[in-house]
C-alpha angles and dihedrals in degrees: 000000000000121000118224125204122213097181093107094056092046091053091047091050089049091054094047088050090052092050091049090051091053113107130203090244088064093050103044136032132184093277091056091049095047096044090060110079097214092049092042092054090048092051094047093049090050092052095047094049090046087053093050091045094052103033111020098089093045093053091044091051095047089049096050088048092050092045095049095045095043103036116135136159095281102023126076088337098126098056101086096158098039094246091143092072089076089063087058092052093053091043092055092045091053092060103035121105110255117218109183120207113216095197089099089072094042089054098042112042091182089070091053095058095104089057090055091048092048091049092053092050092051091052090050094050089050091051090049091049092050093048094048111091120203120202106210094170094082116078124201113241106211093197094059093024091227138108119259 
């Protein structure tokens, strides 16, 4: 009777289970996300729109109150429709400390696709580098223009 070994299939199943248990949090951190141009743009836009959502109305209201209580002939007199409050919103955003939250990528894997593509490219480059053999024993002779 022939003996059959199932160890290979068991090892294969274990590797698949390990890959399924991997989380995106384990694969990518904030540096990986910020080093990729596409994901950095998504992160910065998300932060800016959250800032506008949370703080824009408060800054506009404060500006309108300050303008109406301190208006004189040469100061804040030209802003009839309160549009200059937007300049203050952008000015404040420019100087705040930006703490980016990467939960956006952990919750929406579609947004993290550029990270996976980049990781595959890096792995391919490493494989190509390993397979490339450079022969440094030969030196180029400039007089004869050949390798010796």
